[in-house]
C-alpha positions as CSV (number, residue, x, y, z in Angstrom):
1,M,0.0,0.0,0.0
2,S,1.5,3.3,-1.1
3,T,1.7,6.4,1.0
4,I,0.3,9.6,-0.4
5,H,2.6,12.5,0.7
6,P,1.3,16.0,0.8
7,P,2.7,18.5,-1.7
8,T,6.1,19.8,-0.8
9,A,6.0,23.5,0.1
10,P,8.2,25.7,-2.2
11,A,11.7,26.3,-0.9
12,G,12.3,29.9,0.2
13,R,12.3,32.2,3.1
14,P,9.2,34.0,4.5
15,L,8.0,37.0,2.6
16,P,9.0,40.2,4.5
17,E,5.8,42.1,5.3
18,I,5.2,45.8,5.7
19,P,2.7,46.3,8.5
20,G,-0.5,48.2,8.0
21,A,-3.5,49.3,10.1
22,P,-5.2,46.6,12.3
23,L,-7.7,44.5,10.5
24,I,-7.8,46.5,7.2
25,G,-4.0,46.5,6.6
26,H,-3.3,48.8,3.7
27,A,-6.8,48.9,2.3
28,R,-7.3,52.6,2.9
29,A,-4.0,53.5,1.3
30,L,-4.8,51.3,-1.7
31,R,-8.1,53.1,-2.2
32,R,-6.6,56.6,-1.8
33,D,-3.3,56.3,-3.7
34,L,-2.3,53.0,-5.3
35,L,0.7,54.5,-7.0
36,G,1.9,56.0,-3.7
37,L,1.3,52.8,-1.7
38,V,3.2,50.6,-4.2
39,G,6.1,53.1,-4.3
40,H,6.2,53.3,-0.5
41,I,6.4,49.5,-0.1
42,A,9.0,49.2,-2.8
43,R,11.2,51.7,-1.1
44,E,10.7,50.1,2.3
45,S,11.8,46.7,1.1
46,P,13.3,46.7,-2.5
47,G,12.9,43.6,-4.6
48,I,9.9,41.9,-3.0
49,A,7.8,42.8,0.0
50,G,4.4,41.6,1.3
51,F,1.4,43.6,2.7
52,R,-2.2,43.0,3.3
53,I,-5.5,44.4,2.0
54,A,-7.6,43.3,4.9
55,H,-7.5,39.4,4.6
56,Q,-6.1,39.5,1.1
57,R,-2.4,38.7,0.8
58,A,-0.5,41.0,-1.6
59,A,3.1,41.8,-2.5
60,V,5.1,44.4,-4.4
61,A,7.8,43.4,-6.9
62,S,10.1,46.3,-7.7
63,S,13.5,45.0,-9.1
64,P,14.4,43.8,-12.6
65,E,15.0,40.4,-11.2
66,T,11.7,39.9,-9.3
67,V,9.7,41.5,-12.2
68,R,11.4,39.1,-14.6
69,E,10.5,36.1,-12.4
70,V,6.9,37.1,-12.3
71,L,6.4,38.0,-16.0
72,I,8.9,35.6,-17.7
73,E,10.6,32.9,-15.6
74,R,7.6,31.8,-13.5
75,A,4.9,33.3,-15.7
76,A,3.0,30.0,-15.5
77,D,2.5,30.6,-11.8
78,F,0.5,33.8,-12.3
79,D,-2.5,35.1,-14.2
80,K,-4.4,38.4,-14.4
81,G,-6.5,37.4,-11.4
82,E,-10.2,37.6,-10.6
83,R,-10.1,41.2,-9.4
84,Q,-8.5,42.5,-12.7
85,V,-10.7,40.4,-14.9
86,R,-13.7,41.6,-13.1
87,A,-12.6,45.3,-13.8
88,I,-11.4,45.0,-17.3
89,T,-13.6,42.4,-19.0
90,P,-16.9,44.4,-19.1
91,V,-15.2,46.9,-21.5
92,M,-12.5,45.0,-23.3
93,G,-14.1,41.6,-23.2
94,R,-11.7,38.7,-23.8
95,G,-9.2,40.6,-25.9
96,L,-5.4,40.3,-25.7
97,L,-5.2,42.6,-22.7
98,I,-7.0,40.3,-20.4
99,S,-7.2,36.8,-22.0
100,E,-5.0,33.9,-20.8
101,G,-3.9,30.5,-21.8
102,D,-4.7,29.0,-25.2
103,L,-7.0,31.8,-26.2
104,H,-4.3,34.4,-25.6
105,A,-1.7,32.4,-27.5
106,R,-4.0,31.8,-30.4
107,Q,-5.1,35.5,-30.6
108,R,-1.5,36.8,-30.2
109,K,-0.3,34.5,-33.0
110,L,-3.0,35.8,-35.2
111,I,-2.6,39.5,-34.5
112,L,1.2,40.1,-33.8
113,P,2.3,39.7,-37.4
114,H,0.3,42.8,-38.3
115,F,2.2,45.0,-35.9
116,T,5.8,44.3,-36.8
117,P,8.1,47.2,-37.7
118,R,7.8,46.4,-41.4
119,R,4.0,46.4,-41.2
120,I,3.6,49.6,-39.2
121,A,5.7,51.6,-41.5
122,R,2.8,52.2,-43.8
123,H,1.0,54.1,-41.0
124,A,3.6,56.8,-40.5
125,D,2.2,59.2,-43.0
126,A,-1.3,59.0,-41.5
127,V,0.1,59.8,-38.0
128,V,1.9,62.9,-39.3
129,A,-1.1,64.0,-41.4
130,E,-3.4,63.8,-38.4
131,A,-1.0,65.8,-36.4
132,E,-0.7,68.5,-39.1
133,H,-4.5,68.6,-39.4
134,A,-5.0,69.0,-35.7
135,L,-2.4,71.8,-35.4
136,A,-3.9,73.7,-38.4
137,G,-7.1,73.9,-36.4
138,W,-5.5,75.6,-33.4
139,S,-5.6,79.4,-33.2
140,E,-2.4,81.3,-33.8
141,D,-1.9,82.2,-30.1
142,T,-4.1,80.2,-27.8
143,E,-4.3,78.5,-24.4
144,V,-4.9,74.8,-24.3
145,D,-5.0,71.8,-22.0
146,L,-2.3,69.6,-23.6
147,L,-3.9,66.4,-22.2
148,D,-7.3,67.2,-23.8
149,E,-5.7,68.1,-27.1
150,M,-3.5,64.9,-27.2
151,N,-6.6,62.8,-26.4
152,T,-8.4,64.3,-29.4
153,L,-5.4,63.9,-31.6
154,T,-4.7,60.3,-30.7
155,M,-8.4,59.4,-30.9
156,N,-8.3,60.7,-34.5
157,I,-5.1,58.8,-35.2
158,V,-6.3,55.4,-34.0
159,S,-9.7,55.8,-35.6
160,R,-8.0,56.6,-38.9
161,L,-5.6,53.6,-38.7
162,L,-8.4,51.3,-37.6
163,F,-11.4,52.6,-39.4
164,S,-10.2,55.1,-42.0
165,T,-12.2,57.9,-40.5
166,R,-11.8,60.5,-37.8
167,I,-14.0,60.3,-34.7
168,R,-13.2,64.0,-34.3
169,D,-13.9,66.0,-31.2
170,D,-16.2,63.4,-29.6
171,R,-16.6,64.7,-26.0
172,A,-19.2,62.1,-25.2
173,L,-16.8,59.3,-26.1
174,A,-13.8,60.9,-24.3
175,E,-15.9,61.4,-21.1
176,A,-17.2,57.8,-21.4
177,I,-13.7,56.5,-21.5
178,T,-12.6,58.5,-18.5
179,G,-15.7,57.5,-16.6
180,V,-15.0,53.8,-17.4
181,F,-11.4,54.1,-16.2
182,E,-12.7,55.6,-12.9
183,W,-15.0,52.6,-12.5
184,E,-12.2,50.2,-13.3
185,M,-9.9,51.8,-10.7
186,H,-12.8,51.6,-8.2
187,A,-13.2,47.8,-9.0
188,L,-9.4,47.3,-8.7
189,T,-8.8,49.1,-5.4
190,R,-11.9,48.6,-3.2
191,L,-12.3,45.8,-0.7
192,V,-15.9,45.1,-1.6
193,V,-17.1,45.8,-5.1
194,L,-20.7,45.0,-6.1
195,P,-21.1,43.2,-9.4
196,L,-21.9,45.4,-12.4
197,S,-25.3,43.8,-12.6
198,V,-26.3,45.4,-9.3
199,P,-28.1,48.7,-10.2
200,T,-26.2,51.1,-8.0
201,P,-25.8,54.6,-9.3
202,R,-22.1,54.0,-9.9
203,N,-22.8,50.8,-11.7
204,L,-25.6,52.2,-13.8
205,R,-23.3,55.0,-15.0
206,A,-20.6,52.5,-15.8
207,R,-23.0,50.3,-17.7
208,T,-24.2,53.3,-19.8
209,R,-20.7,54.3,-20.6
210,I,-19.6,50.7,-21.5
211,D,-22.6,50.3,-23.8
212,Y,-21.8,53.5,-25.5
213,I,-18.1,52.7,-26.1
214,R,-18.8,49.2,-27.3
215,G,-21.7,50.3,-29.4
216,R,-19.6,53.0,-31.1
217,I,-16.8,50.6,-32.0
218,D,-19.3,47.8,-33.0
219,A,-21.0,50.3,-35.4
220,F,-17.7,50.7,-37.3
221,I,-17.5,46.9,-37.6
222,Q,-21.0,46.4,-38.8
223,E,-20.6,49.2,-41.3
224,R,-17.5,47.5,-42.6
225,R,-19.2,44.2,-42.8
226,S,-21.9,45.7,-45.2
227,A,-19.4,47.6,-47.3
228,D,-19.3,46.6,-51.0
229,D,-15.6,47.6,-51.3
230,P,-14.0,47.8,-47.9
231,V,-11.0,50.0,-47.4
232,Q,-7.7,48.5,-46.4
233,D,-7.1,49.5,-42.8
234,L,-6.3,47.7,-39.6
235,L,-10.0,46.7,-39.1
236,T,-10.0,45.1,-42.5
237,V,-6.8,43.3,-41.6
238,L,-8.3,41.9,-38.4
239,M,-11.5,40.9,-40.2
240,N,-9.5,39.0,-42.8
241,A,-6.9,37.5,-40.5
242,R,-7.2,33.7,-40.5
243,Y,-6.3,31.0,-37.9
244,E,-4.3,28.0,-38.9
245,D,-7.5,26.2,-39.7
246,G,-8.7,28.9,-42.1
247,A,-11.3,30.3,-39.8
248,V,-11.7,34.1,-39.0
249,M,-12.6,35.8,-35.7
250,D,-16.3,35.7,-34.8
251,D,-18.0,39.0,-34.3
252,R,-17.6,39.0,-30.5
253,Q,-13.9,38.3,-30.5
254,L,-13.4,40.8,-33.3
255,L,-15.1,43.5,-31.3
256,D,-13.1,42.6,-28.2
257,E,-9.7,42.7,-30.1
258,T,-10.6,45.9,-31.9
259,L,-11.6,47.6,-28.6
260,T,-8.4,46.4,-27.0
261,I,-6.2,47.8,-29.8
262,W,-8.2,51.1,-30.0
263,G,-8.2,51.6,-26.2
264,A,-4.5,50.8,-25.7
265,S,-3.5,52.9,-28.7
266,Q,-5.6,56.0,-27.9
267,E,-5.4,56.7,-24.2
268,T,-1.9,55.4,-23.6
269,S,-0.5,57.4,-26.5
270,A,-2.3,60.6,-25.3
271,D,-0.9,60.3,-21.8
272,A,2.6,59.5,-22.9
273,Q,2.7,62.4,-25.5
274,T,1.3,64.8,-23.0
275,W,4.2,64.0,-20.6
276,A,6.7,64.4,-23.4
277,L,5.5,67.8,-24.3
278,Y,5.3,68.8,-20.7
279,L,8.9,67.7,-20.1
280,L,10.2,69.5,-23.2
281,A,8.5,72.7,-22.1
282,R,10.2,72.5,-18.7
283,H,13.7,71.7,-20.1
284,P,14.6,74.3,-22.8
285,E,18.0,72.7,-23.6
286,A,16.4,69.3,-24.5
287,H,13.7,71.2,-26.4
288,A,16.4,73.1,-28.4
289,R,18.1,69.8,-29.3
290,V,14.9,68.3,-30.7
291,R,14.2,71.5,-32.7
292,E,17.8,71.6,-34.1
293,E,17.4,68.0,-35.1
294,V,14.0,68.3,-36.8
295,D,15.0,71.5,-38.6
296,R,18.2,70.0,-39.9
297,V,16.7,66.8,-41.0
298,L,13.3,67.9,-42.3
299,G,13.9,71.5,-43.3
300,G,10.3,72.4,-42.8
301,R,8.6,69.5,-44.5
302,P,6.5,66.8,-42.7
303,A,8.4,63.8,-41.2
304,T,8.2,60.4,-42.9
305,F,9.0,56.9,-41.8
306,E,12.3,57.1,-43.7
307,D,13.3,60.1,-41.5
308,L,13.1,58.2,-38.2
309,K,16.7,56.9,-38.3
310,Q,17.8,60.5,-38.6
311,L,15.7,61.7,-35.7
312,P,17.2,59.7,-32.8
313,Y,16.9,62.4,-30.2
314,S,13.2,62.8,-30.7
315,L,12.9,59.0,-29.9
316,Q,15.1,59.4,-26.9
317,V,12.9,62.2,-25.5
318,F,9.8,60.0,-25.9
319,K,11.4,57.0,-24.2
320,E,12.7,59.1,-21.3
321,A,9.2,60.6,-20.8
322,M,7.9,57.0,-20.5
323,R,10.6,56.2,-18.1
324,L,9.6,59.0,-15.8
325,Y,5.9,58.5,-16.4
326,P,5.3,54.9,-17.7
327,P,1.6,54.7,-18.9
328,A,1.3,51.2,-17.2
329,A,2.9,52.5,-13.9
330,V,1.7,49.5,-11.9
331,M,0.9,46.0,-13.3
332,L,-1.0,43.4,-11.5
333,R,-0.7,39.6,-11.4
334,T,-2.2,36.9,-9.0
335,A,-0.4,33.7,-8.0
336,V,-2.4,30.6,-9.2
337,R,-0.2,28.3,-7.1
338,D,2.4,28.5,-4.3
339,T,5.7,29.7,-5.8
340,V,8.9,31.6,-4.9
341,I,9.8,35.1,-6.1
342,G,13.1,36.8,-5.0
343,G,13.8,33.8,-2.8
344,C,10.6,34.4,-0.8
345,R,7.6,32.2,-0.6
346,I,4.5,33.4,-2.3
347,A,1.2,31.7,-1.4
348,R,-1.4,30.9,-3.9
349,G,-3.9,33.7,-4.3
350,T,-1.4,36.5,-3.5
351,M,-1.8,39.6,-5.6
352,I,1.5,40.9,-7.0
353,F,1.8,44.6,-7.8
354,L,4.7,45.2,-10.3
355,A,6.1,48.6,-9.4
356,I,7.1,49.8,-12.9
357,H,7.0,53.5,-11.9
358,T,9.4,52.8,-9.0
359,L,11.6,50.5,-11.0
360,H,12.1,53.2,-13.6
361,R,13.2,55.7,-10.9
362,S,15.7,53.3,-9.2
363,P,19.0,55.1,-8.5
364,D,20.8,51.7,-8.9
365,L,19.6,51.6,-12.5
366,Y,19.3,55.3,-13.5
367,P,21.8,57.8,-11.8
368,E,19.9,60.9,-10.7
369,P,16.7,59.1,-11.5
370,E,14.4,62.1,-11.1
371,R,16.2,64.1,-13.7
372,F,14.9,64.3,-17.2
373,D,17.8,63.1,-19.4
374,P,17.0,61.8,-22.8
375,D,20.6,60.8,-23.3
376,R,19.9,57.7,-21.1
377,F,18.4,56.3,-24.3
378,T,21.3,56.6,-26.7
379,K,21.8,53.2,-28.3
380,E,24.9,52.5,-26.2
381,R,23.4,53.4,-22.8
382,E,20.1,51.7,-23.5
383,H,21.8,48.5,-24.5
384,A,23.8,48.6,-21.2
385,L,20.7,48.6,-19.1
386,P,19.9,45.3,-17.2
387,R,17.1,43.2,-18.7
388,Q,13.7,44.4,-17.4
389,A,15.1,47.7,-16.2
390,Y,12.8,49.6,-18.6
391,L,9.3,48.2,-19.1
392,P,6.8,50.8,-20.5
393,F,5.2,48.0,-22.5
394,G,5.6,45.2,-20.1
395,T,7.5,42.0,-20.9
396,G,7.0,38.3,-21.5
397,K,4.0,36.6,-23.0
398,H,1.8,39.7,-22.4
399,V,4.1,42.3,-23.8
400,C,2.2,44.9,-25.7
401,V,1.7,43.9,-29.4
402,G,1.5,47.6,-30.4
403,S,4.9,48.7,-28.9
404,H,6.5,49.3,-32.2
405,L,3.5,51.3,-33.4
406,A,3.5,53.3,-30.1
407,L,7.2,54.2,-30.4
408,M,6.9,55.2,-34.0
409,E,3.9,57.4,-33.3
410,G,5.6,59.0,-30.2
411,Q,8.8,59.8,-32.2
412,L,6.8,61.3,-35.1
413,L,4.5,63.3,-32.8
414,T,7.4,64.6,-30.7
415,A,9.2,65.7,-33.9
416,T,6.1,67.3,-35.5
417,M,4.9,69.1,-32.4
418,T,8.4,70.6,-31.7
419,Q,8.7,71.5,-35.4
420,R,5.4,73.3,-35.6
421,L,4.7,74.7,-32.2
422,D,6.2,76.9,-29.4
423,V,4.7,75.6,-26.1
424,E,4.8,77.7,-22.9
425,L,3.5,76.3,-19.7
426,L,1.0,78.6,-17.9
427,P,1.1,79.3,-14.2
428,Q,-0.7,76.3,-12.5
429,P,-0.4,74.1,-9.5
430,P,2.4,71.4,-9.7
431,V,1.5,68.9,-12.4
432,E,1.1,65.6,-10.5
433,P,0.6,62.1,-11.8
434,L,-2.7,60.3,-11.4
435,L,-2.9,56.5,-11.9
436,L,-6.3,56.0,-13.6
437,I,-5.4,52.7,-15.3
438,N,-2.8,54.7,-17.2
439,L,-0.6,57.4,-15.6
440,R,-1.9,60.8,-16.6
441,P,-1.5,64.4,-15.3
442,R,-4.0,64.7,-12.6
443,D,-5.5,68.0,-13.7
444,G,-4.2,68.2,-17.2
445,V,-1.4,70.6,-18.4
446,R,-2.3,74.2,-19.2
447,A,-0.1,75.8,-21.8
448,R,0.1,78.6,-24.4
449,V,0.8,77.4,-27.9
450,R,2.0,79.5,-30.8
451,H,2.5,78.3,-34.3
452,R,6.0,78.2,-35.7
453,T,7.2,78.1,-39.3
454,A,10.2,75.8,-39.5
455,P,13.0,77.0,-41.6
456,A,13.3,75.5,-45.1
457,R,16.4,73.5,-45.8
């Protein structure tokens, strides 16, 4: 008769824990300021540290090594977790952002080939054309909120790339997106969250906004389905993409993936570009270097994809902006089994917060980490960084499929905005980051913009 032995507990030392309030632990801090809480715990115990959200076990991973373990080396021990799925799925469905396992692998294999550097090159002219169109509509000397303007611009860019049209200044859609992000953050950071089906005032508002967003995007899909001669854009590419068995995505999956691409491309790009413009306005020497570069290379004409290799400093500026203000400033995973991270035991069910914002500001990785220094991203210095020291797009099996498109867009917009505009920050309270799914300026960025005629070559 054989003896059944209990599973062997993973080797490793106990997880160091940062104490919180009695009973509720760090629940109140999580609700008030997730970014601040994660940063505080990462600084108290670099690498890996535990804390509690009432009865819920949680931990913060904040070094390249521990982040790599979670996202790459032990990725099979983690998934997105019930809390994150509950918050994201009502809007994005089962798209690449939230799907796992075989579905994620199948969808990624289908979609990724259409976002390689060679494929995205064809979209460069459309990005620049939308930027030029937007700037032409601005008054000669006007005050703007850079965040609002970048949201409108990136919404038009992604709608043109996906649907061959401009959504234009759709305030209802922009407000619906912000409202849904607020509901998602509520669902991610509260101890008790009522299901969306419960008709509370908050849930009713969220359901109305979700229905509006999904309805707007589905209308583009249905219009394309009925078109006699569909245009060749990203939506057509997704509709025609075929699995290995020759099948195409069904309507529900197509809507989910289209929404995922649209949402990730629009809001993430708007926030990142706003930070880049804000930092350039605060650092005249870096601004002058971008302007010298674009004037020398472009001589007053619009930028093209072929120009990108000659505009390296514009890309360095955008990358440094995403180091200081990474759009995905905190990532979340949940342990699906007992495991070990950073030599510490992690129990099944533990929520792991990946402190990307803190990682990007580590003095061990980036000397004078609070300083804006685009030269950190010269080819030589970037290649010298440890693996997983810079993660604006994540890493591992869930790394953003649109990273090449985002970098190309950011480089082109940084060059075009600097070429065409003078931006002067207006007196305002300190611009502080707000984590609302993405990291954005809390109250926008007020600026005075003036048109500039770039010198001809």
